[in-house]
C-alpha positions as CSV (number, residue, x, y, z in Angstrom):
1,M,103.3,125.7,152.7
2,T,101.8,129.2,152.7
3,S,100.3,130.7,155.8
4,R,96.9,130.7,154.0
5,S,97.2,127.0,153.3
6,A,98.1,126.4,156.9
7,R,95.0,128.3,158.0
8,V,92.8,126.3,155.6
9,L,94.2,123.0,156.9
10,A,93.7,124.2,160.5
11,L,90.0,124.7,159.7
12,V,89.4,121.6,157.5
13,V,91.2,118.9,159.4
14,P,89.2,119.3,162.6
15,L,86.0,119.4,160.6
16,L,86.8,116.2,158.8
17,L,87.6,114.5,162.1
18,A,84.4,115.7,163.6
19,L,82.4,114.4,160.6
20,A,84.1,111.0,160.9
21,A,83.3,110.9,164.6
22,V,79.6,111.3,163.9
23,G,79.6,108.9,161.0
24,V,78.9,111.3,158.1
25,A,79.8,109.6,154.9
26,P,81.2,111.6,151.9
27,T,79.2,112.1,148.8
28,Y,79.9,110.8,145.3
29,A,81.4,114.1,144.2
30,G,84.9,112.6,144.6
31,G,84.1,109.0,144.1
32,Q,82.9,106.0,146.1
33,A,81.2,106.8,149.5
34,A,82.3,105.3,152.7
35,K,80.3,102.3,154.0
36,R,78.1,102.8,157.0
37,S,76.0,100.3,159.0
38,V,72.3,101.1,158.7
39,Q,69.2,99.1,159.7
40,Q,65.8,100.8,159.1
41,S,62.3,99.6,158.4
42,K,59.5,102.0,157.6
43,R,55.9,101.8,156.4
44,I,54.0,104.8,155.0
45,V,50.3,104.8,154.0
46,V,48.3,107.3,151.9
47,K,44.6,106.8,152.5
48,W,41.7,109.2,151.9
49,E,38.1,109.4,150.9
50,G,36.4,112.1,148.7
51,Y,34.3,113.6,151.6
52,Q,37.4,114.6,153.6
53,K,37.9,118.4,153.6
54,Y,41.7,118.2,153.7
55,P,42.8,114.8,152.4
56,K,46.5,113.9,152.5
57,Y,47.3,112.9,148.9
58,Q,51.0,112.1,149.4
59,K,53.6,111.1,152.0
60,V,57.4,111.0,152.0
61,A,60.0,108.9,153.7
62,D,63.8,109.0,153.9
63,L,66.0,106.7,151.9
64,P,69.2,106.4,154.0
65,G,72.3,107.6,152.1
66,I,70.3,108.2,148.9
67,G,67.5,110.7,149.3
68,Q,63.7,110.5,149.7
69,I,60.8,108.5,148.3
70,E,57.3,109.9,147.9
71,L,54.0,108.0,147.6
72,M,51.3,109.9,145.8
73,C,47.6,109.2,145.1
74,R,45.8,112.2,143.7
75,P,42.5,112.1,141.7
76,N,44.5,112.9,138.6
77,N,47.9,111.3,139.3
78,T,49.3,108.3,141.1
79,M,53.0,107.5,141.3
80,L,56.1,106.5,143.3
81,R,58.8,109.1,143.1
82,I,62.4,109.3,144.3
83,R,64.6,112.2,144.9
84,A,68.4,111.9,145.0
85,N,70.5,114.0,147.3
86,D,73.4,113.8,144.8
87,R,72.3,113.9,141.1
88,R,75.9,113.2,140.0
89,A,75.5,109.7,141.3
90,E,73.8,106.9,139.3
91,T,70.6,106.3,141.3
92,Q,68.1,103.6,140.2
93,M,64.7,102.5,141.3
94,W,63.8,99.1,139.9
95,M,60.2,98.0,140.0
96,A,58.3,94.8,139.1
97,K,54.7,95.9,138.8
98,Y,51.8,93.5,138.9
99,E,48.3,94.5,137.8
100,T,45.3,93.6,135.6
101,K,45.4,95.2,132.2
102,D,43.1,94.7,129.3
103,G,41.5,91.8,131.2
104,T,44.7,89.9,131.8
105,D,47.2,89.7,134.6
106,R,50.4,91.5,133.6
107,I,53.9,92.3,134.9
108,A,56.0,95.3,133.9
109,V,59.6,95.7,134.9
110,K,60.6,99.3,135.1
111,N,63.9,101.1,135.9
112,V,63.7,104.7,137.0
113,R,67.0,106.5,136.9
114,I,68.5,109.8,138.2
115,Y,71.9,110.8,136.8
116,T,74.1,113.5,135.4
117,Y,76.4,111.2,133.4
118,A,74.5,108.6,131.3
119,T,77.7,107.0,130.2
120,A,81.4,107.4,130.5
121,A,81.3,109.5,127.4
122,D,78.7,111.9,128.7
123,D,79.9,115.5,129.1
124,G,77.5,116.1,131.9
125,T,75.2,118.5,130.1
126,G,72.4,116.0,129.7
127,G,71.1,113.7,132.4
128,T,68.0,114.1,134.5
129,G,66.7,116.4,137.2
130,P,67.1,115.5,140.8
131,Q,63.9,113.4,140.9
132,A,62.1,110.8,138.8
133,H,59.0,108.7,139.1
134,E,57.1,105.6,138.0
135,G,53.3,106.2,137.4
136,L,50.8,103.7,138.6
137,N,47.7,104.6,136.6
138,Q,47.2,103.0,133.2
139,G,44.9,105.5,131.5
140,A,46.4,107.3,128.5
141,H,43.9,110.1,128.9
142,G,43.8,110.4,132.7
143,I,43.5,108.2,135.7
144,E,41.2,105.2,135.4
145,D,38.1,104.9,137.6
146,Y,39.2,101.8,139.4
147,A,42.7,100.2,139.9
148,K,44.3,97.6,142.0
149,G,47.9,96.3,141.9
150,S,51.2,95.6,143.7
151,A,54.9,95.9,143.2
152,Y,58.2,95.2,144.7
153,G,61.7,96.5,143.9
154,V,65.1,97.8,145.0
155,I,66.6,101.3,145.1
156,S,70.3,101.6,144.9
157,Q,73.1,104.1,144.2
158,R,76.6,104.1,142.9
159,P,79.1,106.6,141.5
160,G,78.1,108.2,138.2
161,R,79.1,106.4,135.0
162,N,81.9,108.9,134.4
163,Q,83.7,107.4,137.4
164,P,84.7,103.8,138.5
165,G,81.8,101.8,139.9
166,G,83.7,101.0,143.1
167,G,83.1,97.2,143.4
168,A,80.8,95.9,146.2
169,L,77.9,98.1,147.4
170,T,78.8,100.7,150.0
171,V,75.8,103.1,150.0
172,P,72.7,101.6,151.6
173,A,70.2,99.9,149.2
174,A,66.5,99.8,150.0
175,A,64.0,97.1,149.2
176,Y,60.3,97.8,149.1
177,K,56.8,96.4,148.6
178,L,53.9,98.5,147.4
179,T,50.2,97.9,147.1
180,W,47.5,100.3,145.8
181,Y,43.8,100.4,145.4
182,W,41.5,103.2,144.3
183,E,37.9,103.5,143.0
184,R,35.3,106.0,141.9
185,M,37.9,108.5,140.8
186,A,35.5,109.9,138.2
187,Y,33.0,110.8,141.0
188,P,34.2,113.6,143.3
189,G,32.8,113.2,146.8
190,S,32.8,109.4,146.7
191,Q,36.5,108.7,145.7
192,Y,38.6,106.4,147.7
193,C,42.3,105.6,147.6
194,K,44.7,103.6,149.7
195,M,48.4,103.0,149.0
196,T,50.9,101.2,151.3
197,L,54.6,101.2,151.0
198,A,56.9,99.1,153.1
199,L,60.6,99.9,153.1
200,K,63.6,98.0,154.4
201,T,67.3,99.1,154.5
202,D,69.8,96.8,156.1
203,T,73.4,97.3,155.0
204,D,74.5,94.1,156.8
205,Q,72.1,92.1,154.6
206,Q,72.7,93.7,151.2
207,F,75.2,92.7,148.4
208,G,76.1,93.7,144.9
209,L,78.7,94.7,142.4
210,N,79.5,97.8,140.4
211,W,82.1,98.5,137.7
212,H,82.3,101.0,134.9
213,G,84.5,100.3,132.0
214,S,86.5,97.2,131.1
215,D,89.6,98.5,132.7
216,E,87.9,98.5,136.1
217,A,86.3,95.1,135.3
218,A,89.7,93.5,134.9
219,T,90.3,93.8,138.7
220,T,86.7,94.2,140.0
221,S,84.6,91.5,138.3
222,T,83.7,89.6,141.5
223,S,82.4,90.5,145.0
224,S,82.0,88.4,148.1
225,T,79.8,89.7,150.9
226,S,79.4,88.0,154.3
227,I,75.8,88.0,155.4
228,P,75.2,87.0,159.1
229,G,73.2,83.8,159.4
230,L,73.2,83.2,155.6
231,G,76.8,82.8,154.4
232,D,78.7,84.5,151.6
233,A,76.9,86.1,148.7
234,L,79.0,85.9,145.6
235,V,78.5,88.0,142.5
236,T,80.4,87.6,139.3
237,C,80.2,89.9,136.3
238,E,82.8,89.4,133.6
239,T,83.3,91.1,130.3
240,G,83.3,89.3,126.9
241,R,80.8,87.2,125.0
242,N,81.5,84.2,127.1
243,G,82.1,85.9,130.5
244,E,80.3,84.6,133.5
245,R,77.5,86.8,135.0
246,S,76.1,85.0,138.0
247,V,75.0,85.1,141.7
248,A,75.7,82.3,144.2
249,L,75.6,81.6,147.9
250,R,78.2,79.8,150.0
251,P,76.2,78.8,153.1
252,P,77.8,77.8,156.4
253,A,79.4,74.3,156.3
254,Y,76.8,71.6,155.8
255,D,77.5,68.0,156.9
256,P,75.3,65.5,155.0
257,G,76.3,62.7,157.3
258,A,74.7,64.6,160.2
259,D,71.5,65.0,158.3
260,P,70.5,61.6,156.8
261,D,67.0,62.7,155.7
262,G,68.3,66.0,154.2
263,S,65.8,68.1,156.2
264,A,68.3,70.6,157.3
265,E,70.1,71.1,153.9
266,P,70.2,74.8,152.8
267,Y,68.5,75.5,149.5
268,M,67.3,78.4,147.3
269,D,64.3,79.3,145.2
270,Y,64.6,82.0,142.6
271,E,62.6,83.9,140.0
272,Y,63.4,86.1,137.0
273,N,61.3,89.1,136.2
274,Q,62.0,90.8,132.8
275,G,60.3,93.0,130.3
276,E,56.5,93.5,130.1
277,G,53.7,91.1,129.4
278,R,51.4,88.4,130.8
279,T,52.4,86.8,134.1
280,T,51.9,83.4,132.5
281,D,54.6,84.1,129.9
282,P,58.0,82.5,130.9
283,D,59.8,85.2,129.0
284,H,58.6,87.6,131.7
285,I,58.4,85.4,134.9
286,S,60.2,82.2,135.4
287,R,60.4,80.5,138.8
288,Y,62.8,77.7,139.9
289,Y,62.6,75.7,143.2
290,D,64.8,73.8,145.6
291,L,68.3,74.4,144.3
292,D,70.5,72.8,147.0
293,V,74.2,72.7,147.8
294,D,76.7,71.4,145.3
295,P,78.7,68.8,147.2
296,V,81.9,69.6,145.2
297,T,81.9,73.5,145.3
298,G,79.9,74.0,148.5
299,L,77.8,76.6,146.7
300,I,74.1,77.1,146.1
301,G,74.4,78.1,142.4
302,P,75.8,79.9,140.6
303,V,72.7,81.0,138.6
304,D,72.7,83.5,135.8
305,L,72.1,87.2,136.4
306,P,69.5,89.0,134.2
307,R,71.1,91.2,131.6
308,N,68.5,93.9,132.1
309,G,65.9,92.9,134.7
310,M,65.2,91.7,138.2
311,M,65.3,88.6,140.4
312,R,63.8,87.4,143.6
313,L,65.7,85.0,145.7
314,W,64.5,83.0,148.7
315,F,67.2,81.4,150.8
316,A,66.4,78.6,153.4
317,P,69.6,78.6,155.4
318,Q,68.2,76.1,158.0
319,G,66.6,73.7,155.5
320,T,63.0,73.1,154.8
321,D,61.9,73.7,158.4
322,G,63.6,77.1,158.6
323,P,62.2,80.4,157.6
324,K,63.0,81.6,154.1
325,I,64.9,84.8,153.6
326,G,63.7,86.9,150.7
327,Y,65.8,89.2,148.5
328,V,65.2,91.4,145.5
329,L,68.0,91.9,143.0
330,S,68.4,94.3,140.1
331,S,70.9,93.8,137.3
332,Y,71.9,95.9,134.4
333,M,75.0,95.2,132.2
334,V,76.7,96.0,129.0
335,T,79.7,93.7,128.8
336,N,80.6,93.1,125.1
337,N,81.3,96.5,123.6
338,D,84.7,95.7,122.0
339,A,84.8,99.0,120.0
340,K,84.3,101.2,123.1
341,P,85.2,99.1,126.1
342,Y,85.1,102.1,128.4
343,L,81.3,102.1,127.9
344,N,80.9,98.6,129.3
345,T,79.2,98.5,132.7
346,C,77.8,96.2,135.3
347,E,75.5,97.3,138.1
348,V,74.0,94.7,140.4
349,A,72.2,95.5,143.7
350,A,70.4,93.1,146.1
351,A,68.5,94.0,149.3
352,R,66.5,92.1,151.9
353,L,62.8,92.3,151.2
354,P,60.6,93.8,154.0
């Protein structure tokens, strides 16, 4: 070892030890980040009226381990925007947006991404900037005069697609609920807008699975995450035309003999949200109720993951009299590219709803 190398180590090693002591996680520059325990709930509101001299059109909040999120309502622009601290990572904001459009109730499932490497074959010269957004106004030629809607979603991050996905989630994932209302936008002086964003990050309650390329999938096609008070969340994402892609829950041991009327049996409701269209169309929203424990496997489920969409899941771990625990899950996968198996990918993230 040269004297210069020794001096560098003498400086770097104490710094790394100090960072570890305060819990600073590494970035994705060299791969998967270290897991940290984070619990955070936030609520931000943008509210103003046209007569105000200095209205606050936007507010921002921290996304632990990921970056920032911005809520904006201006007379000519409304949006939810995210900014990633590390653009080399694969950052996603999934949103299921509910609103009235052309006189009918509609849903639109969106996926906003920030990335440098779109695929494993990307040379890094493309990609996005450090921020991306989903607009909330419908007008093709400007903001409409009146609008009302709601949305929910999940924001997650994993190594860029030029790197292994890393298996189970380690970086915090944030779930959110959003509502918006504005009116009289065409009449300066009498305009009104209110947007409310609720955010929840709880690394003890999240689960998911990430792999990039069939080689990684061969050893990382499942994850099991223990969730306090709920049980083990199981995610399976296999390659091939007939591979299994599912989510299930193994609740704490349930004894039917001690529950003759079944009132304490755990169960799950779940819902798929995919594409864009009327809320009455089962291709876009389909809801299932009261899936209980399989007496042979001890599992609730498994149920299929969406190939490119979202789910909501409600767990009743204490039976029909207990409170339901809500989750939002996003799922994107390419699992059957035989010609270029290194481009196969599976990215699943689930977070507890606020």
